N, C-alpha and C positions, 0 to 999 in steps of 0.2 A: 398489153404492155406498150408503152409509148415508143414512138419511133425516134431514134436519135439521128439528127441531121447536122450537117456542117454548113456554115456560112462564112463570108469574109467581112471583116469589120475594119473600118479605118481607125487606126490608133490615135489619130489627131482629133477627129470630130465625132466618131461613133457611127458613121454612115454604114448601113448594112447592104451587102451586095451578094447575089447568088453565085457570082464567079469573080475570080481575081481580076483586078483592073490596075493598070499602072498609075493612073492619075485619078484621085478622088473627085467625083463630080460635085461634091458638096463644098469642100474647102480648097480644092485645086492643089493639094499637096501630092507629091510623087512618092511611090513606093511605101505607102503607109498601110496597105491592106494585109491583114493576117488572118489565116483560117482558124476558126474556133468551132468547137462542138456546141450545138445548141439543142435544147429540147423544146419542141413546139408546145404551145400552151394547150392544155386539155380543157374541155368544157367544165369539168368538176375538179379542177386543179386546186389543191390545198395551198393557200397563200402562206407566205412567210410569217405574216402577222395578221391574225383574224380574231376579232372579239365576238362574243356570243350575242351581244345586244347591238350589233351594227345597225344603224338607222338606214332605212330605205331612202334614196334621194327623191326629192320632189321639188317642183318648181314653185317659187314664191315671187310675189310682186316686190319690186325694189322698195316701195314705200312701206311695206310691212316689215322690212328688216330693221332691227334696232341698231343704231349706231352707238356702240359701246367702246370705251377705251381699252386697248390691249392690257392684259394683266402682265406686269413686269416684275421680275425678280431682281432686286437691286443687290449687287455684290459689293464687298468691301473694296474692290478694285475700281476706282473712279475712271481709270483709263479705259478699261473694258466696257464699263457702262457708257462712256462717251461714244465709242466706235459702234456700239450696238444701238445707239439712239436713245439711251436712257435706262438700260437694263436688259435682262434676258426676257424675251417675250415667251409666254407660255405656249407650247406647241410649235415653237419655231425650230427650223433645221438650219444649223450654221456650219458652213464649211470653212476650215482654216488651212491655208497653205503656207509653205515656207521651206527654205533650204534645209538640208540635213544638218543637225547640230546647232541650229539657230536658237532653239529654246522653246519650241512649240509644246512638247510634252511637259517641260518644267512649268511653263506659264499656266496650263490648264490643270495640272496636278496641284499647283499652288492655289489657284482660284477655287478648286473643288474642296481643298482642305480648309480654306478660309470661310467657306459657306457653312457656318454653324447652324444647326437645326434643319438643314436640308439634306434629305437622304439622297446620296449621290452614288451612282454606279460608274466606275472607271473600267472600261473594257480595253485591254491591251492585247494586240495580236503580234507585237514585235518584241516586247520585253517580258522577262519572267517576273514573278511576284517578288523575288529577292531584289532584283534591280530596282523596281519601283519603291520597295521599302527603303532601300539605301538612299534614293533621292528624297523620299519623304522625311527621313531622318536628317538629311542635310538642310531641308527647309525649316526644320524645328517647329512644325505646326501639327497640333493634335486635333483630330476630329472623330467623335464617336459615331457619326452618321456616314462615314466614308467606307464604301465597299469596293472590292477589287475582284475582277474576273479576267483571267488570261485564257481567251478562247477566240477562235476564228470562225466557227460555224454559226450562222445566223439563227439556225433552229435551236441550238443549245443556248445562245444568248437570250432569245425570246422566252425560253422556258425559265431561265433564271430571273428575267425581268418580271414575269408573271408571279413568281414567288416573292420577290423582294419589293415590287411596286415602287421603284425609285422616283424621286421628283426631278432628277437631272441625270442624263446619260451622256458620257463622253466616250467616243470611239477613237482609238489610237492604233491603227489608222484604217481608213476606209479601203485602202488598197490590199489590206491583209484579210479582209472578210471574204467568206465563201458561202454562197447559197447552195443548198443541196438540190435546188430546182434547176440549176444550170450546170451543164457538163463541160466546164472549162476551168482553167487554172485561176487562182486568186490574182487579182491585179489586171485581168484582161478586161476588155471593153464591156463585154456582156455581163461579167461578174460585178463590176463597179456599178453598172446601170441597174442591175437587179437588186443588189444589196442596198444601194441608196434609195431605191423606190420602196423597199421594205421598211427602211428606217423612216421614210416620209409617212408611210401609212401608220406606223406606230406612233409617231409624234403627233399627227393630226387627230387620230382617233382617241388617244389618251390624254391629249393636251400636255404632253411632257416635252420640255425642250431637249434637243439632242445636238451635241457638238461633234462634227466629223473632222478629224485631223487628216490632211491629205498630203501626198508627196508632190513635188514639182519636177518638171522636166528640165533639161539642160538650158533651154531658152527662157526659163523663168515662169512658164505657165503651169497651171495645176494639171497634174497627170490624170489621164483618163479622158473619156469623151466630153465634149463641150456641154452635152446634155446634163452632166453632173452639176454644173453651175446654174443651169436653168431649173433643176429640181429644187435646190435649196432656197431658203428665204434670204440668207445673208452669206456673203463671201468676204472673208477677211484674209489679208496678206500680211504675214509676219516677216519683216525685212530687217536687214542690217548686215554690216560687214563683221565677220568674226574677229577682225583685228581691232574693232571698236567695241567699247563696252555698252553702247547704246543700241536699242532695238526699237523698231517702229511697227506698230500694229495699225494697218491701214484698211479702210473700208472700200471694197470694190463694188459690191452690190448690197443693197439693204432695202427690203420692202417695208421696214418699220422706222426708217430714219434717213438722215442725210448720208450721201456717199462721199462726202468731202472731209470726213472726220479722220483723225489719227490719234493714237495714243503712243506715248514715248516711255520706254523702260530703260533701266540701267541693269546690266547683268552683273551680279555680285556672287560671292561664294555661297551665300545663303538664299539664292533665288533671284527673282526679278524685282527690282525696286521701282515704284512709280516715280516718274519725274513730273512734278506738279508745275514747275516753272521752267520750261525748256529754254527760254531765252537766256538764262544765266549760264547754261552749259554750252550753248551754241555760239556764245561770244567769248573770245579769249580775253583773259584778264591781262591787259598790257598798259603800261604807263607812257612809253615813248611812242611817237608818231611814226609808224612804218608806212612806206609807200605801197600802193597796190591793195589796200584794205579798206572796205566800206561796209557799213551796217545797213541792212534792208529790213524794213518793217513789213512783214508778210502776214497773211491770214491763211490758216489751214482749217477748213470747216468753220467752226465757231470760235476757234482759238487764235488770238493774235500772237505772233512770234517774231522775235528779232534774230536774224541770222547774219553771220559774217561771210562776206564775199571776198575772196582772195584772187588777185590777178597778177600775172607776171608777163611783162612785155619786154622781149629782148631782141637784139639784132639777129636775123637769121643767118646761120653759118652755111647752110646748104642752099641749094637753088630754090626749092619750094618751101615757103613758110609753113610752119606747123600751126594747127588750130586744135587745141585739146580742151575739153570741158568735162568736169566731174561734178555730178549733181545738178547740171544745168543743160538745157537742150543745145546741142552743138549748132543746129541750124539757126536758132535764135541768136547765138553768139555771133555768127557770121553776118546776120542781119544788122546787129548793133554796130559791128565793125564797119559795115558799108555805110551806115548812117553817119558815123564819125568821119569817115573818109569824104563823103559827099557834102554833108551839111556843116561839118566842123573844120574841114581842111586838114585833118590829121592823117598822116601817111602810114598806114599799117601794112602796106603791100609787101614790104621786105622785113616784117617783124614776125617773130614767133610769139604766139599768144597762148597762154595757159590760164585756165579759170577753174576755181575750186570753191565749192560750198563747204564751209567748215563743219566738222562733226559727222560727216558721212550722210548728210541729209540730201534728199532730192526735192527741189522746189519747182513747182509748175505755175505759181502765182505770177501773172504778168507784171505785178507791181515791183518786182525785183529788178526790172530793166534799168531803172535810174541808178540803183546801187552798183550794178554790173558796169554800167557806162562810167560812173565816177571812179570805180576801182581800176578800170582800164586806163583812164586819163591820169590817175595818180601814179600808176606804174610807168606810163609813157613819159611823164614829166619828171618822175622820180621825186615827187613831192608828197608828203604824207597828209592824210585827212585826219582831223581831230577825232578821237575816239568818243567824243561827246556829241557827235553829229550822226544822224541817220537819214534814210531816204525812203520815199514811197511814191512811185510814179511809173506809168507805162510810157515807153518811148515809141512814137510813131515813125513811119518811113520818111515823113517830111521834116523830121527833127523836132516836132512838137512833143511836149510832155503832157500825156493824157491823164484824165482823172481816173481814180481807182475807187472801188466800193469800200464802204465801212471805214472811212478815214478816221472817224472819231475814236474807234477802238484802237487803231494803230497808234494814234497820237497819245492816247491814255496809257498804252503799254510802254511806249518810249519814255513818257514822263515818269512812270512808276519805276523804271530802271535807271533813272538819273540822267537821261540825255538832256542836253541843253538846247538843241536845235534840230528841227526836222524839216527837210526839203520836200515839198509836195507840189502837185500841179495847181496852177492858179484857178483852174476850172473846178477844183474841189472846194474852193473857199466860198463859193456862192451859197448864201443862206446859212452859213455856219459862223458861230461866234467863238473865237479862240482867245478872247481877252482875259478870261478867268484861268487860262492854263498857265502853268509855271514854265512851260517849254516854249521857245520861240519858233513860230511856224513861218517858214519862208516859202512863199508861192513863186513858182517858176513857170515860164511858158515855152521856152525853147532850150535846146542843148547848149547853145553858145552862152546863154545866161548862167548856166551851171559852171561853165569853165571860168567865166569872169569873176564869179563870187568865190570860188574855191581856190583858184590858182592865179 
């Protein structure tokens, strides 16, 4: 009979220690160690997933390995295909995190039902069969190849998988699974690590793609040890404010594609609708010229988007001026204010500054700097900027407007949406011919040139 022992695990990173420690030596977090029962691995231990014809590992020369393209399963959801790098890769393990109630279960139930002709097993450890049936009825999608299992034991799940032989497996959620090989509660560090490793063995040996839906902690990171994100091939983050109808599926890690991609959805009463042209929803439809509003031509992954930047500059009532930014880096905002103060002569020292990216989007593309700067100047002078004008440029500390990448795509997107003028860096104009464009391209070199042209 195996001997049951206990060990202490860091709830933040999964570090294992023989005794309790106040500070984790791996991630330097305090008071994160929790005692858990563990079962030491036996030499002839029965694995959670084991095939009869498992191949013995052997060394091969790199030149003998055939370079073949990954087999991908293309779903009807173009947004999901984009963030995965072109479709679901056979044998891949994908982890999806997001806040409670954001729509993770709805998104993957909807995609599983849309995959006609693909035998899919949806394993739920949180909801009953009746609850999932009610959600499926609301989605109004029928699929003969969709199977449902409400179970938390990995041993039972693998027995059903051997009988059904599905082509796609969705686990909702990884924190509810429990392996009989580990003597601890579901959701603990050791259980998450073991169940994820069992799912990885199953995915790689059978070449079946597996989606793991995971919880997140209060600080926004995926719950469980950090090793969970290292085990999987792809990590997706499902974001969005519950007060907004729009949701963003963002790639954090991807072994089969770019990590800069994102997909945008709109939450409706009948499920999640793909937003194929996000620029139209991120720009408010307005006819009058309002101060403090500027349009930025940004790039997210391979997708050009035009987003609306809103700024409000008011006289500070209290002693210390406020600086608030939503969807934009606050330190970057302070940097741009310092550039305006030093290079432009504008006094923001006694002004409250509020900045917002419309639509609940968070933008990290540095090309938004020029639009932020123009929105600040527009609110400062209380003079509106034409809604037919957009901006694409990075602002340097010396007040110069720096070039940004893939400027042709940004200009083409602005032209497609009916903009008449776009302000870019003059260093972007070298070697490019904009004579055939129907949009006026205005090259700029410094911040003071922007002020003279607009105000």
